[in-house]
Backbone as CSV, one residue per row, in Angstrom:
resi,resn,N_x,N_y,N_z,CA_x,CA_y,CA_z,C_x,C_y,C_z
1,MET,69.433,6.537,-39.147,70.629,7.322,-39.122,70.268,8.777,-39.194
2,ASN,70.966,9.460,-38.412,70.713,10.890,-38.313,71.906,11.627,-38.906
3,HIS,71.672,12.267,-40.065,72.766,12.990,-40.724,72.614,14.466,-40.439
4,HIS,73.647,15.018,-39.887,73.674,16.462,-39.631,74.669,17.104,-40.582
5,SER,74.298,18.273,-41.055,75.212,19.024,-41.911,76.349,19.544,-41.043
6,PRO,77.565,19.609,-41.595,78.675,20.130,-40.804,78.471,21.596,-40.437
7,LEU,77.607,22.293,-41.166,77.387,23.707,-40.873,76.412,23.910,-39.716
8,ASP,75.690,22.874,-39.364,74.707,23.020,-38.298,75.358,23.311,-36.954
9,GLY,76.526,22.824,-36.739,77.170,22.998,-35.456,78.227,24.088,-35.458
10,ARG,78.118,25.037,-36.385,79.138,26.073,-36.445,79.056,26.965,-35.229
11,SER,80.186,27.490,-34.896,80.225,28.414,-33.760,79.769,29.787,-34.220
12,LEU,79.458,30.635,-33.274,79.004,31.998,-33.580,80.103,32.777,-34.306
13,ALA,81.334,32.595,-33.928,82.451,33.299,-34.572,82.565,32.899,-36.042
14,THR,82.355,31.631,-36.351,82.414,31.159,-37.733,81.281,31.756,-38.549
15,ARG,80.095,31.807,-37.948,78.945,32.394,-38.657,79.154,33.878,-38.915
16,ILE,79.674,34.611,-37.954,79.914,36.055,-38.121,80.987,36.280,-39.185
17,THR,82.044,35.507,-39.131,83.119,35.637,-40.118,82.596,35.331,-41.519
18,SER,81.803,34.286,-41.648,81.224,33.943,-42.948,80.299,35.053,-43.421
19,GLY,79.512,35.618,-42.554,78.601,36.714,-42.902,79.368,37.938,-43.381
20,PHE,80.426,38.290,-42.667,81.241,39.437,-43.086,81.894,39.181,-44.446
21,PHE,82.353,37.941,-44.647,82.963,37.603,-45.933,81.962,37.770,-47.075
22,VAL,80.749,37.287,-46.878,79.703,37.427,-47.901,79.372,38.896,-48.108
23,LEU,79.249,39.671,-47.033,78.927,41.092,-47.137,80.021,41.854,-47.879
24,VAL,81.273,41.592,-47.547,82.393,42.264,-48.215,82.442,41.854,-49.692
25,SER,82.207,40.582,-49.966,82.216,40.111,-51.354,81.120,40.782,-52.169
26,LEU,79.912,40.841,-51.635,78.800,41.484,-52.340,79.046,42.981,-52.532
27,THR,79.640,43.622,-51.529,79.967,45.046,-51.652,80.997,45.257,-52.757
28,GLY,82.002,44.396,-52.813,83.025,44.492,-53.871,82.437,44.284,-55.248
29,VAL,81.566,43.318,-55.382,80.919,43.064,-56.672,80.054,44.259,-57.075
30,ALA,79.280,44.802,-56.135,78.429,45.962,-56.437,79.267,47.169,-56.832
31,ALA,80.357,47.408,-56.128,81.233,48.538,-56.459,81.872,48.337,-57.830
32,GLY,82.273,47.125,-58.141,82.849,46.828,-59.455,81.851,47.034,-60.577
33,LEU,80.619,46.578,-60.368,79.587,46.775,-61.385,79.292,48.262,-61.599
34,LEU,79.219,49.016,-60.511,78.975,50.462,-60.618,80.132,51.152,-61.325
35,ALA,81.358,50.794,-60.986,82.523,51.393,-61.638,82.541,51.058,-63.129
36,GLY,82.200,49.832,-63.460,82.143,49.434,-64.870,81.089,50.207,-65.626
37,TRP,79.935,50.394,-65.025,78.862,51.164,-65.669,79.277,52.625,-65.858
38,LEU,79.886,53.225,-64.824,80.346,54.614,-64.943,81.434,54.748,-66.005
39,PHE,82.356,53.796,-66.056,83.429,53.813,-67.044,82.850,53.709,-68.456
40,SER,81.886,52.829,-68.638,81.242,52.652,-69.933,80.514,53.922,-70.358
41,ALA,79.811,54.556,-69.438,79.097,55.798,-69.752,80.074,56.904,-70.136
42,GLN,81.204,56.994,-69.439,82.208,58.011,-69.754,82.813,57.760,-71.133
43,LEU,83.106,56.509,-71.448,83.642,56.172,-72.769,82.652,56.528,-73.870
44,GLU,81.381,56.289,-73.627,80.367,56.624,-74.633,80.289,58.132,-74.836
45,ARG,80.336,58.916,-73.760,80.321,60.382,-73.893,81.543,60.864,-74.669
46,GLN,82.703,60.294,-74.385,83.916,60.690,-75.094,83.838,60.315,-76.575
47,ALA,83.272,59.157,-76.873,83.141,58.737,-78.269,82.238,59.695,-79.038
48,TRP,81.113,60.088,-78.437,80.213,61.032,-79.107,80.865,62.402,-79.263
49,ALA,81.651,62.819,-78.284,82.344,64.111,-78.385,83.381,64.073,-79.514
50,GLN,84.105,62.977,-79.627,85.085,62.850,-80.709,84.403,62.784,-82.065
51,LEU,83.255,62.140,-82.122,82.501,62.081,-83.367,82.038,63.474,-83.785
52,ALA,81.556,64.250,-82.841,81.129,65.618,-83.138,82.317,66.471,-83.574
53,GLN,83.453,66.308,-82.923,84.650,67.062,-83.294,85.108,66.670,-84.698
54,GLY,85.082,65.398,-85.009,85.459,64.932,-86.344,84.517,65.454,-87.409
55,ALA,83.228,65.511,-87.085,82.260,66.043,-88.047,82.525,67.514,-88.316
56,GLY,82.856,68.261,-87.276,83.175,69.681,-87.456,84.425,69.880,-88.297
57,ALA,85.442,69.074,-88.047,86.686,69.174,-88.820,86.449,68.785,-90.277
58,THR,85.646,67.764,-90.486,85.330,67.346,-91.853,84.568,68.430,-92.589
59,GLN,83.616,69.046,-91.917,82.845,70.122,-92.537,83.748,71.303,-92.887
60,ALA,84.670,71.657,-92.006,85.589,72.765,-92.276,86.484,72.440,-93.469
61,LEU,86.981,71.215,-93.543,87.821,70.794,-94.658,87.034,70.808,-95.966
62,TYR,85.816,70.310,-95.922,84.957,70.312,-97.107,84.696,71.741,-97.576
63,THR,84.401,72.643,-96.656,84.148,74.044,-96.996,85.384,74.682,-97.622
64,ALA,86.555,74.414,-97.062,87.793,74.978,-97.601,88.047,74.479,-99.018
65,HIS,87.833,73.187,-99.255,88.036,72.639,-100.593,87.005,73.174,-101.576
66,ALA,85.765,73.325,-101.123,84.724,73.867,-101.997,85.044,75.309,-102.388
67,GLU,85.549,76.098,-101.448,85.927,77.478,-101.749,87.105,77.523,-102.715
68,ALA,88.085,76.649,-102.522,89.238,76.603,-103.427,88.802,76.182,-104.833
69,LEU,87.905,75.224,-104.917,87.403,74.772,-106.206,86.616,75.882,-106.904
70,ALA,85.787,76.603,-106.163,85.028,77.711,-106.740,85.973,78.809,-107.226
71,SER,87.016,79.083,-106.471,87.989,80.095,-106.864,88.720,79.675,-108.137
72,TRP,89.119,78.431,-108.195,89.825,77.934,-109.372,88.908,77.919,-110.593
73,ALA,87.652,77.515,-110.399,86.685,77.508,-111.499,86.466,78.929,-112.021
74,SER,86.414,79.895,-111.127,86.263,81.292,-111.536,87.475,81.754,-112.333
75,LEU,88.656,81.378,-111.889,89.886,81.737,-112.580,89.920,81.139,-113.985
76,VAL,89.551,79.883,-114.093,89.533,79.215,-115.394,88.468,79.817,-116.303
77,ALA,87.326,80.171,-115.748,86.237,80.739,-116.541,86.590,82.103,-117.121
78,GLU,87.490,82.827,-116.476,87.880,84.149,-116.954,88.854,84.086,-118.131
79,ARG,89.469,82.975,-118.369,90.455,82.840,-119.444,89.754,82.669,-120.780
80,PRO,90.405,83.100,-121.826,89.817,82.893,-123.156,89.881,81.414,-123.534
81,THR,88.956,80.996,-124.363,88.948,79.601,-124.816,90.033,79.407,-125.866
82,LEU,90.362,78.159,-126.092,91.354,77.839,-127.108,90.875,78.331,-128.478
83,ALA,89.609,78.179,-128.766,89.070,78.639,-130.052,89.224,80.155,-130.197
84,GLU,88.978,80.891,-129.114,89.136,82.349,-129.163,90.591,82.736,-129.414
85,LEU,91.530,82.037,-128.771,92.950,82.338,-128.945,93.414,82.021,-130.361
86,VAL,92.990,80.882,-130.898,93.376,80.507,-132.258,92.781,81.502,-133.255
87,ALA,91.522,81.899,-133.021,90.868,82.857,-133.913,91.582,84.211,-133.877
88,ALA,92.172,84.548,-132.740,92.886,85.817,-132.610,94.312,85.716,-133.141
89,GLY,94.721,84.532,-133.595,96.044,84.370,-134.159,97.119,84.080,-133.135
90,GLU,96.749,83.724,-131.917,97.737,83.406,-130.879,98.330,82.024,-131.141
91,ARG,99.644,81.913,-131.012,100.320,80.628,-131.167,100.687,80.046,-129.800
92,ALA,100.608,80.853,-128.757,101.006,80.409,-127.411,100.222,79.197,-126.911
93,PRO,98.930,79.045,-127.237,98.210,77.876,-126.717,98.809,76.552,-127.154
94,LEU,99.530,76.550,-128.197,100.113,75.307,-128.690,101.430,74.971,-128.006
95,SER,101.921,75.837,-127.125,103.223,75.630,-126.504,103.195,74.735,-125.275
96,GLY,102.078,74.294,-124.831,102.057,73.334,-123.722,101.481,73.870,-122.439
97,ARG,102.225,74.700,-121.707,101.773,75.158,-120.391,101.202,76.568,-120.452
98,TRP,100.631,76.993,-121.517,100.106,78.347,-121.679,98.970,78.654,-120.710
99,PHE,98.230,77.622,-120.322,97.040,77.843,-119.501,97.346,77.961,-118.017
100,LEU,98.552,77.588,-117.597,98.910,77.647,-116.186,99.421,79.042,-115.848
101,GLN,98.844,79.608,-114.834,99.261,80.930,-114.389,99.699,80.841,-112.941
102,GLU,100.349,81.868,-112.468,100.815,81.925,-111.081,99.634,81.738,-110.140
103,GLY,99.788,80.854,-109.196,98.732,80.643,-108.202,97.832,79.454,-108.517
104,ASP,97.930,78.914,-109.731,97.123,77.751,-110.063,97.638,76.531,-109.290
105,PRO,96.734,75.668,-108.844,97.192,74.469,-108.139,98.071,73.568,-109.005
106,LEU,97.874,73.592,-110.324,98.636,72.723,-111.205,99.955,73.339,-111.670
107,SER,100.192,74.597,-111.352,101.390,75.267,-111.857,102.634,74.952,-111.045
108,HIS,102.503,74.173,-109.995,103.654,73.863,-109.134,104.303,72.576,-109.531
């Protein structure tokens, strides 16, 4: 028995059509893979840019808080101690909010 594949007797038009279909399919797959790679690379660049921007914003916020803390510490350091006030005969320290002055973060 002689078995022939059904593809052995294909016409030239069928072979050309099949070839074009394979070529178009491979081109589509290659273009999709390239687009996916480019999209992934762009997303990675954007992620690193956002990370750098966030780091800059965090550093600015940290610096602002550190400056505010240093300013407040300086303000508190300039005030007399409770022992000094009591020794001077001041009764105001016992009234509660004597230590809060205008501009203090806790005075609001």
